[in-house]
C-alpha positions in Angstrom: -5.8 2.9 -26.7 -8.7 1.9 -24.4 -7.4 3.2 -21.0 -10.2 5.3 -19.5 -9.4 8.6 -19.2 -10.9 10.3 -16.4 -9.5 7.2 -14.4 -6.4 8.2 -15.4 -7.1 11.3 -14.8 -7.6 10.4 -11.2 -4.3 8.4 -11.0 -1.7 10.5 -12.7 -3.7 13.2 -9.4 -2.8 10.2 -6.6 0.7 10.7 -8.0 1.6 7.2 -7.4 5.3 6.6 -8.2 4.7 2.3 -9.1 2.0 0.1 -9.9 1.9 -3.5 -8.8 0.7 -6.1 -11.8 -0.9 -8.6 -11.6 -0.2 -9.3 -8.0 -2.6 -10.7 -5.2 -3.7 -14.0 -5.4 -4.9 -14.0 -9.4 -1.2 -14.4 -10.1 -0.3 -17.8 -8.0 -2.5 -19.2 -11.4 -1.3 -16.6 -13.9 0.6 -17.6 -17.2 2.2 -14.0 -18.7 2.0 -16.6 -22.2 -1.7 -15.7 -22.2 -1.7 -12.0 -22.1 0.3 -11.2 -25.1 0.2 -11.6 -28.6 -3.0 -10.5 -31.1 -6.0 -10.3 -28.4 -8.3 -11.6 -30.9 -6.0 -14.9 -30.2 -5.7 -14.9 -26.7 -7.8 -17.9 -24.3 -9.7 -17.0 -22.2 -9.3 -18.6 -18.7 -10.9 -19.3 -15.5 -9.5 -18.1 -12.7 -9.6 -19.8 -9.4 -8.5 -17.2 -7.1 -11.7 -15.0 -7.2 -13.8 -17.6 -9.3 -14.8 -15.7 -12.9 -13.7 -15.8 -16.4 -10.4 -14.3 -17.1 -10.0 -12.6 -20.9 -6.5 -11.8 -21.3 -7.4 -8.7 -22.9 -5.3 -6.4 -20.3 -1.6 -8.2 -20.8 1.8 -7.3 -19.7 2.2 -5.2 -22.9 -0.9 -3.3 -22.2 0.2 -2.6 -18.3 3.7 -1.4 -19.3 1.6 0.9 -21.7 -0.3 2.4 -19.1 2.9 3.0 -16.5 4.3 5.0 -19.5 1.3 6.9 -19.9 0.6 7.7 -16.2 4.8 8.2 -16.1 4.9 5.6 -13.1 7.2 2.8 -12.6 5.8 -1.6 -12.9 6.4 -3.9 -10.8 5.8 -7.4 -12.0 4.8 -10.2 -9.7 6.2 -13.6 -11.1 4.0 -16.9 -10.5 5.5 -19.1 -8.1 2.0 -21.3 -7.3 1.4 -22.6 -10.9 4.6 -21.0 -12.5 8.0 -22.7 -12.9 11.2 -20.6 -12.6 11.8 -20.8 -16.2 8.6 -19.3 -17.0 9.5 -16.4 -14.4 13.0 -16.2 -16.4 11.1 -16.3 -19.9 8.9 -13.1 -18.7 12.2 -11.5 -17.7 13.6 -12.1 -21.2 10.5 -10.6 -23.0 10.5 -7.7 -20.7 14.2 -6.6 -20.5 16.3 -8.6 -23.0 17.4 -6.2 -25.6 18.6 -8.8 -27.8 18.0 -11.7 -30.5 16.5 -14.4 -28.2 13.1 -16.3 -28.1 11.1 -14.0 -26.3 12.8 -10.7 -27.1 11.6 -11.5 -31.1 8.6 -12.3 -29.5 8.4 -8.6 -28.0 8.8 -6.8 -31.1 6.9 -8.5 -33.3 4.4 -7.9 -30.7 5.3 -3.9 -31.5 7.0 -3.2 -28.9 10.8 -2.7 -30.1 12.4 -1.3 -26.8 12.1 -3.8 -23.4 10.1 -2.1 -21.0 13.4 -2.1 -18.8 10.7 -3.5 -15.8 12.9 -3.1 -12.2 11.0 -4.2 -9.6 9.8 -7.9 -9.5 7.9 -10.0 -6.8 8.7 -13.6 -6.5 5.1 -15.1 -6.2 2.6 -13.7 -3.7 1.1 -14.7 -0.1 2.1 -18.4 -0.6 2.3 -18.8 3.5 -1.6 -18.4 3.3 -3.8 -21.6 2.7 -6.0 -19.7 0.3 -3.2 -19.0 -2.5 -3.1 -21.5 -5.3 -0.8 -23.8 -4.5 0.3 -22.9 -1.5 3.6 -23.9 0.0 5.7 -24.5 3.0 8.2 -22.5 4.0 11.0 -25.0 2.9 9.2 -25.2 -0.4 8.7 -21.8 -1.0 12.0 -21.1 -0.3 13.8 -23.5 -2.4 11.5 -22.2 -5.6 12.5 -18.8 -4.8 15.4 -18.7 -4.5 16.4 -21.0 -7.6 13.7 -18.6 -9.8 15.8 -15.6 -7.9 19.2 -16.8 -9.3 18.1 -18.0 -12.7 16.6 -14.0 -12.9 19.5 -12.4 -11.8 21.5 -14.5 -14.0 19.5 -13.0 -17.4 20.0 -9.6 -15.3 21.5 -8.3 -12.2 19.8 -5.2 -12.4 16.4 -6.1 -11.5 15.2 -5.8 -7.5 13.4 -9.2 -6.1 10.5 -9.5 -3.7 10.7 -12.2 -1.8 7.2 -13.5 0.0 7.0 -13.2 3.7 4.2 -13.4 6.4 1.1 -12.4 4.7 -0.3 -11.7 8.0 0.1 -11.2 11.4 -3.3 -13.1 12.5 -3.4 -15.0 15.0 -5.0 -18.1 12.8 -1.9 -17.9 10.3 0.4 -20.1 12.3 3.3 -19.8 10.4 3.9 -16.1 11.0 6.7 -15.2 11.9 8.7 -18.4 11.7 8.0 -18.0 7.8 10.1 -15.0 7.7 13.2 -16.2 9.1 13.6 -19.5 7.2 12.6 -18.1 3.3 15.1 -15.4 4.5 17.8 -17.9 5.2 17.2 -19.3 2.1 17.5 -15.9 0.0 18.8 -13.5 1.7 22.1 -13.1 -1.2 19.5 -12.8 -4.0 16.1 -10.2 -2.7 16.4 -6.4 -1.9 13.0 -6.7 0.3 10.7 -9.1 2.0 6.9 -8.5 1.1 4.4 -7.9 3.7 0.3 -7.6 3.6 -2.1 -6.3 5.3 -5.7 -5.0 6.0 -8.0 -3.9 8.4 -11.9 -3.2 9.1 -13.7 -3.0 12.1 -16.4 -5.6 11.8 -15.3 -8.2 14.0 -15.5 -11.6 11.8 -15.9 -10.0 8.7 -15.1 -12.9 6.4 -11.2 -12.1 4.9 -8.4 -15.1 4.3 -7.4 -14.3 8.3 -9.4 -14.1 11.3 -10.0 -10.5 12.0 -11.6 -9.9 15.8 -11.0 -5.8 15.9 -13.9 -3.5 16.4 -14.3 -0.2 16.0 -13.1 0.2 19.6 -9.7 -1.4 18.8 -8.7 1.6 16.0 -6.3 3.3 18.0 -4.3 0.0 18.0 -3.9 0.4 14.5 -0.1 2.3 14.3 0.7 -0.2 17.2 -0.3 -3.3 15.4 1.8 -2.4 11.8 4.8 -1.3 14.0 5.0 -4.4 15.5 4.4 -6.4 12.6 7.5 -5.0 10.7 9.3 -4.7 13.4 9.5 -8.5 14.1 9.8 -9.3 10.2 12.6 -7.0 10.3 14.5 -8.8 13.3 14.0 -12.0 11.4 16.0 -10.2 8.6 18.4 -8.6 11.2 19.0 -12.0 13.0 19.9 -13.1 9.3 21.8 -10.9 8.8 24.0 -11.0 11.7 24.0 -14.7 11.4 25.5 -14.9 7.3 28.0 -12.0 8.7 26.7 -9.6 5.6 26.7 -5.8 5.4 23.7 -6.4 3.5 20.2 -5.6 4.3 16.6 -6.7 3.3 14.0 -4.2 3.5 10.3 -4.3 3.6 7.8 -4.3 0.5 4.5 -3.6 2.2 3.6 -4.1 -1.1 -0.1 -4.9 0.0 -1.9 -2.6 2.4 -5.7 -1.3 2.6 -8.9 -0.5 5.2 -11.7 -3.0 4.1 -14.8 -0.4 4.6 -16.8 -2.4 7.0 -20.5 -2.2 5.6 -22.0 -4.5 7.5 -20.7 -2.8 10.6 -23.8 -1.3 12.9 -22.9 1.8 14.6 -25.8 1.8 16.7 -23.4 1.8 19.6 -22.3 5.2 19.1 -25.7 7.6 18.9 -23.7 11.0 18.3 -23.2 9.2 14.7 -26.8 8.9 13.5 -26.0 9.2 9.0 -24.6 5.9 7.1 -23.6 5.9 3.1 -26.0 3.8 1.9 -23.8 3.0 -1.3 -22.6 0.0 -1.0 -19.4 0.4 -2.7 -18.5 3.7 -0.8 -16.0 4.0 1.9 -16.3 6.7 4.7 -14.9 9.3 7.1 -13.8 7.1 9.5 -11.9 4.9 6.1 -10.0 7.6 5.6 -8.9 8.3 8.7 -7.9 4.6 9.1 -6.1 5.3 5.7 -4.0 8.4 6.5 -2.9 6.6 10.0 -1.4 3.7 7.7 0.2 6.1 5.7 1.4 7.6 8.6 3.2 4.3 10.3 4.7 3.6 6.7 6.3 7.1 6.9 7.3 7.1 10.3 9.0 3.0 9.4 10.5 4.8 6.3 13.7 3.9 7.4 13.0 0.2 6.7 10.0 0.4 4.5 11.6 1.0 1.0 8.5 0.3 -0.9 4.3 0.1 -0.1 1.4 -0.8 -2.3 -2.0 0.6 -1.1 -4.5 -2.2 -2.6 -6.2 -2.2 -4.4 -6.7 1.4 -6.7 -10.2 1.0 -8.2 -12.8 0.4 -5.7 -10.8 1.8 -2.8 -9.7 4.8 -3.4 -11.3 4.9 -7.1 -15.2 4.1 -8.0 -15.9 3.8 -11.0 -18.3 3.1 -12.9 -18.6 1.2 -16.2 -21.0 2.5 -18.0 -20.2 6.2 -17.3 -18.7 8.0 -14.4 -15.8 7.8 -11.6 -15.7 9.5 -8.5 -12.8 9.9 -5.5 -13.4 7.5 -2.3 -13.2 9.3 1.0 -9.7 7.1 1.0 -8.3 8.9 -1.9 -7.1 12.2 -0.4 -4.9 11.0 2.5 -3.1 9.0 -0.3 -2.6 11.9 -2.1 -1.5 14.1 0.6 1.2 11.9 1.9 2.0 11.5 -2.3 2.4 15.3 -2.9 3.3 16.5 0.7 4.9 13.0 2.1 8.8 13.8 0.3 11.7 14.4 1.7 13.4 13.6 5.5 10.9 11.9 8.2 11.7 14.0 11.0 11.8 12.3 14.6 8.8 13.3 16.9 8.7 13.2 20.5 5.3 13.3 21.7 3.0 13.2 24.4 -0.4 12.6 23.5 -3.6 11.7 25.0 -5.1 8.1 25.3 -7.5 6.1 25.9 -9.2 2.7 25.9 -9.6 0.5 23.5 -11.7 -2.7 23.1 -8.6 -5.2 23.9 -5.5 -3.6 23.6 -5.5 -1.1 26.6 -4.6 2.4 26.6 -3.8 3.5 23.4 -2.8 6.7 21.9 -5.6 8.8 19.7 -3.2 11.0 18.1 -1.1 9.4 15.3 1.3 12.0 13.5 4.2 12.0 11.1 6.5 15.0 10.3 8.3 15.0 6.9 10.8 18.3 6.1 11.3 19.1 2.0 14.7 20.6 2.1 14.5 21.9 -1.7 10.7 23.5 -0.9 11.9 24.7 2.6 8.5 23.4 3.6 7.9 21.1 6.8 4.4 18.9 6.5 2.6 17.9 9.7 0.5 15.1 9.1 -1.8 13.9 12.3 -5.1 11.6 12.7 -7.6 12.0 15.6 -8.7 8.8 16.4 -11.0 10.1 19.6 -14.6 9.3 18.5 -16.3 12.5 20.5 -13.6 14.6 21.9 -11.8 17.5 20.1 -8.2 16.9 20.5 -5.9 21.0 20.5 -2.6 20.1 19.0 0.4 22.0 19.5 3.8 22.2 17.7 7.0 22.6 18.4 9.6 22.3 15.9 13.1 22.7 16.8 15.8 23.6 14.6 13.7 25.9 12.3 13.4 29.6 12.1 10.9 32.2 10.2 7.9 29.4 10.4 4.9 30.7 8.3 1.9 28.4 8.3 0.5 28.5 4.8 -1.9 25.8 5.0 -4.5 23.6 7.1 -5.9 21.1 5.1 -8.9 18.8 6.6 -10.6 16.0 6.2 -13.3 15.9 8.8 -17.3 15.2 8.9 -19.4 15.3 11.9 -20.9 12.1 10.3 -18.1 9.8 10.5 -20.2 6.9 7.9 -20.6 9.5 5.3 -19.5 8.9 2.3 -19.0 9.7 -1.5 -21.3 8.5 -4.1 -22.5 8.9 -7.7 -25.0 11.1 -6.4 -23.1 13.2 -4.9 -19.3 12.7 -5.2 -18.2 15.4 -3.2 -20.1 14.8 -0.1 -16.4 14.1 1.8 -13.6 15.9 1.2 -10.4 17.8 2.4 -11.4 21.8 3.7 -9.2 24.7 4.4 -8.8 25.8 7.8 -8.3 29.1 8.2 -5.2 29.9 9.6 -2.9 32.2 11.5 0.9 32.7 9.8 2.8 31.9 13.0 -0.1 29.5 14.5 1.4 26.3 16.0 -1.9 25.0 18.1 -4.9 23.4 16.2 -7.5 21.7 17.8 -8.0 18.4 15.4 -11.8 17.2 16.1 -12.9 13.3 16.4 -11.7 11.0 13.9 -10.3 13.6 11.5 -7.6 13.8 8.7 -5.1 16.9 9.2 -2.1 18.1 6.8 -0.5 21.6 8.2 2.1 23.1 6.1 4.8 25.7 7.2 7.7 27.4 4.9 10.8 27.2 7.2 14.1 28.3 7.2 17.0 26.5 8.9 18.6 27.9 12.4 22.3 28.5 11.4 24.6 27.8 14.3 
């Protein structure tokens, strides 16, 4: 059906559970009706967000076909920039209503007798950002969002709605976190999630929609920054919950996050790294470790983060040549590891780890970890990153409440050259490698700038 089979196989290998569409800044100028019906009749539009022509050859129906083929759940975002509440309800009607209305009949005429049954719906994208088409104040957005939500839920009360939270905690976004309190107060009863977005790079002042001043010396601060961001927005959510005297809790949908490969970074201040990947679009071993750290932070915050989307898959995790091959970026592997093995109960940790001095944030721990217990597979999986740039760290585990612990695998993504990456010519330059371990091993040496996955088969202690 026109989808590349090689890319689809890699998407399956990632074990993702849902995909957000159309998402991003694009959605604030996107009208879903342009992307349905005969392809030869679909208009070519100029996309103001990215400054290029949009052919509309891929629309809602094609997206839902792709999700079905990948066995993943679709998440749709409605246009609350140039779009209207009525347009959002018509989109929901087209996708989910199994009746005899105008848009349900149109879907059937387009070849889809059964509804797409989309459960997750985003109420716009980053409407707090001045970069957004028809950017709004929190009061303007809150009124539009709550009325749209009420109308959509009148049509289908089974859907789960996601509110636009702050798109970044950076200092130049001066509405954070007041934005979150205001929009939650207006919409709390109608939504299930509030969305957060965050991107990182280690090239100071890289061209981003928010001011980025972090450098390579600050990377150990990344988990604390994400934690603080989540905690602050959840504080606003809990405040509104208390103010409204309700048992309902609004959780976080961290539905855009990613590591921006810092190709303009010069590693000359770090003489132990000499090789730098020459391909502009390749991510590095260091990028993979930062990707892993983001994932572990989201795992450890799973009590409040109930959904999350890495952005974007094509390019940042799967690099594609439009005329030929594709390969797994370094960042592909931590995502795949967590998607496959990060299922179950996230265990509490008590840790004592070494620290290092960051550029702007003082002393920060150089080890970040998460531990997941899968009751069905009787496995405990330990994920860990070492942020140290040139030091091996001894990692010693003590797992309480388990007996008969057998180490069945230790997988490690590590390269002596942290700026090495995969390319079309050498797509397997940076990949995880199995490390030989003893069955009863509890001590591990984590090399600098490394991603580590340690799996144990366990039995619970009987009391």
